[in-house]
C-alpha positions in Angstrom: 83.7 100.6 115.2 83.1 102.7 112.1 83.2 100.1 109.4 83.2 102.7 106.6 86.3 104.4 108.1 88.1 101.1 108.5 87.4 100.2 104.9 88.6 103.6 103.8 91.8 103.0 105.7 92.2 99.9 103.5 91.5 101.9 100.4 88.1 100.2 99.8 84.6 101.4 99.2 82.1 100.1 101.7 79.5 99.2 99.1 79.0 95.7 97.6 81.2 93.8 100.0 79.4 90.6 100.4 80.7 87.9 102.8 82.2 85.6 100.2 85.6 84.2 99.3 86.4 86.9 96.7 85.8 89.7 99.2 87.7 87.8 102.0 90.8 87.6 99.7 90.4 91.2 98.7 90.2 92.3 102.4 93.2 90.3 103.5 95.4 91.5 100.6 94.4 95.2 101.1 95.0 95.0 104.8 98.5 93.6 104.3 99.2 96.3 101.7 98.0 99.1 103.9 98.5 98.3 107.6 102.1 97.4 108.7 103.2 94.7 111.1 105.1 96.7 113.7 106.2 96.5 117.4 107.0 100.2 117.9 104.8 100.8 120.9 106.8 98.2 122.8 110.0 100.3 122.3 108.2 103.6 122.8 107.0 102.4 126.2 103.3 102.5 125.3 101.4 99.5 126.9 99.4 97.3 124.4 96.1 96.5 126.0 93.8 93.9 124.4 90.9 96.1 123.7 89.4 96.4 120.2 88.5 100.1 120.7 92.1 100.9 121.4 93.1 98.8 118.3 90.7 100.8 116.2 92.0 104.1 117.4 95.6 103.1 116.8 95.1 101.4 113.4 92.3 103.3 111.8 92.3 106.7 113.3 96.1 107.1 113.9 96.9 105.1 110.8 99.4 102.8 112.6 100.1 99.1 112.5 100.5 96.6 115.3 101.3 93.0 116.0 99.2 89.8 115.8 96.8 90.4 118.7 96.0 93.9 117.5 95.9 93.3 113.8 94.0 90.0 113.8 91.9 91.1 116.8 90.6 94.2 114.9 90.4 92.5 111.5 88.2 89.8 113.1 85.8 92.5 114.2 85.7 94.0 110.7 84.9 90.6 109.2 82.1 90.0 111.6 80.7 93.4 111.0 80.6 92.6 107.2 78.7 89.4 107.9 81.5 86.8 107.9 81.3 83.9 110.3 84.6 83.8 112.1 86.5 82.4 115.1 89.7 83.7 116.7 92.2 80.9 117.2 95.5 80.4 119.1 98.7 79.4 117.4 102.1 78.3 118.5 104.9 79.8 116.4 107.8 77.6 115.2 111.0 78.9 116.7 113.5 76.9 114.7 113.8 73.9 117.1 110.5 74.1 119.1 107.1 75.7 119.2 106.1 78.6 121.3 103.4 78.3 124.0 99.7 78.4 123.5 98.4 82.0 122.7 101.8 82.8 121.2 100.0 84.0 118.1 96.4 84.9 117.2 94.9 84.0 113.8 91.4 83.7 112.3 89.3 81.0 110.7 86.4 82.1 108.5 83.5 79.9 107.5 81.9 80.6 104.1 79.2 78.1 103.2 80.8 74.7 103.3 84.3 76.0 103.1 86.7 77.3 105.8 89.7 79.6 105.4 92.7 80.5 107.6 93.1 84.2 107.4 96.0 86.1 109.0 97.0 89.8 108.7 99.3 89.7 111.7 102.2 87.4 110.9 104.5 89.6 108.8 105.9 88.0 105.7 103.3 85.1 105.5 100.4 84.5 103.2 99.1 87.2 100.9 95.6 85.7 100.7 93.6 83.3 103.0 94.5 79.6 102.9 91.7 77.2 102.3 91.5 75.0 105.4 92.0 71.8 103.3 94.4 69.3 104.6 97.3 68.2 102.4 96.4 70.5 99.5 99.3 72.6 98.1 98.2 76.2 97.8 100.0 79.1 96.1 99.8 82.9 96.4 102.3 85.7 95.6 104.1 84.9 98.9 104.8 81.3 98.1 103.5 77.7 98.4 101.7 76.5 101.5 100.2 73.3 102.9 98.1 72.8 106.0 98.6 69.3 107.5 97.7 67.3 110.6 100.4 67.8 113.2 99.0 65.4 115.8 95.6 64.5 117.3 95.2 68.1 118.5 97.0 70.4 116.2 97.2 71.4 112.6 100.5 72.6 111.0 100.8 75.5 108.5 103.9 74.9 106.4 105.6 77.0 103.7 107.9 75.7 100.9 111.6 76.7 101.6 113.6 75.6 98.6 113.0 71.8 98.3 111.8 71.5 101.8 108.7 72.5 103.8 109.2 74.7 106.8 106.6 74.9 109.6 105.3 78.4 110.3 103.0 77.6 113.2 100.6 75.0 114.6 97.1 75.6 115.9 94.1 74.0 117.4 90.7 74.6 115.8 89.2 75.9 119.1 87.4 79.3 119.2 89.2 81.7 121.6 88.3 85.0 123.3 90.6 87.9 122.8 91.1 88.2 126.6 92.6 84.7 126.6 95.7 86.1 124.9 96.4 88.7 127.7 99.2 86.8 129.5 101.1 86.1 126.3 100.6 89.7 125.0 102.2 90.9 128.2 105.1 88.5 127.8 105.6 89.6 124.2 105.9 93.3 125.1 107.7 93.1 128.5 109.8 90.0 128.7 113.5 90.2 127.8 113.0 86.7 126.3 110.5 88.0 123.8 112.0 88.7 120.3 109.7 91.7 120.1 111.6 93.5 122.9 115.0 92.9 121.3 114.6 95.6 118.6 112.2 97.8 116.6 110.5 96.4 113.5 108.1 97.7 110.9 107.2 95.7 107.8 104.6 95.9 105.1 103.6 94.1 101.9 104.0 96.1 98.6 102.6 95.4 95.2 106.0 94.3 94.0 107.4 92.7 97.2 107.9 94.0 100.8 109.7 96.7 102.7 111.0 96.3 106.2 112.9 98.5 108.6 114.7 97.4 111.8 117.1 99.3 114.1 120.0 98.8 111.8 118.7 97.9 108.3 116.2 99.0 105.7 115.3 96.2 103.3 113.2 96.4 100.2 112.2 93.5 97.9 110.8 94.2 94.5 110.1 91.6 91.8 112.4 89.1 93.6 115.3 91.6 93.9 116.4 92.3 97.5 118.3 95.4 98.6 119.4 96.1 102.1 121.1 99.3 103.4 122.6 99.9 106.8 120.9 102.7 108.8 121.5 104.6 112.1 119.0 105.5 114.8 118.5 108.9 113.2 117.9 107.2 109.8 115.3 104.9 111.4 112.9 107.8 112.2 113.4 109.2 108.7 112.7 105.8 107.0 109.7 105.2 109.3 108.2 108.5 108.2 109.1 108.3 104.5 108.4 104.6 103.8 105.7 103.9 106.3 104.2 107.3 107.1 104.6 106.8 110.8 105.9 109.6 113.1 106.6 109.1 116.8 104.3 111.6 118.6 
């Protein structure tokens, strides 16, 4: 992996990036502002293989995005190359009434000195910056308020404030995982009719003032708390994808 090229993809200079909290926060935010969360290859019938060299070619060279296994899989490699101590973890996403299976989602825990942080660039509209792995402490960034709590004897729960309530985002075990362990679930996500990723195209990215998201039928932008949604056609989708996300199906 060419670290300099990856950092340039994020709009960063490779010099003076020490493995500290400030740099970790900068890297996550820049990644979210630059690399979209998208499932387009699933609908373009291009297999997603868990291989970081393929991730690098797609995200850095071809300037695309991806979903969790790709985005956090490659970001984890960048962090390690910059001197961070990391471990890839498995998470189970909250589906409204129940949690998904193990390896439903991939995230990263980073150790810096005596502190640890949950960092995630592959969960769409989630945290803008890393969350300190500190139980019960309310944390805020531009995306909202979050708390990491004990879920049971095995899992931790990441929750986000939703009005006056707290909504679970996902639960995870603090167990280091290998990328290959996510293979079965990666195949499920891209091939199963029960996967929400196979039900429609999606591309979404953080912006300095909010977020922009395109699906098969809608293009939504949020800026300074104001949300605007327009209906689109299949022909509009390709135009929006190119104009708003700089992605062209080739």
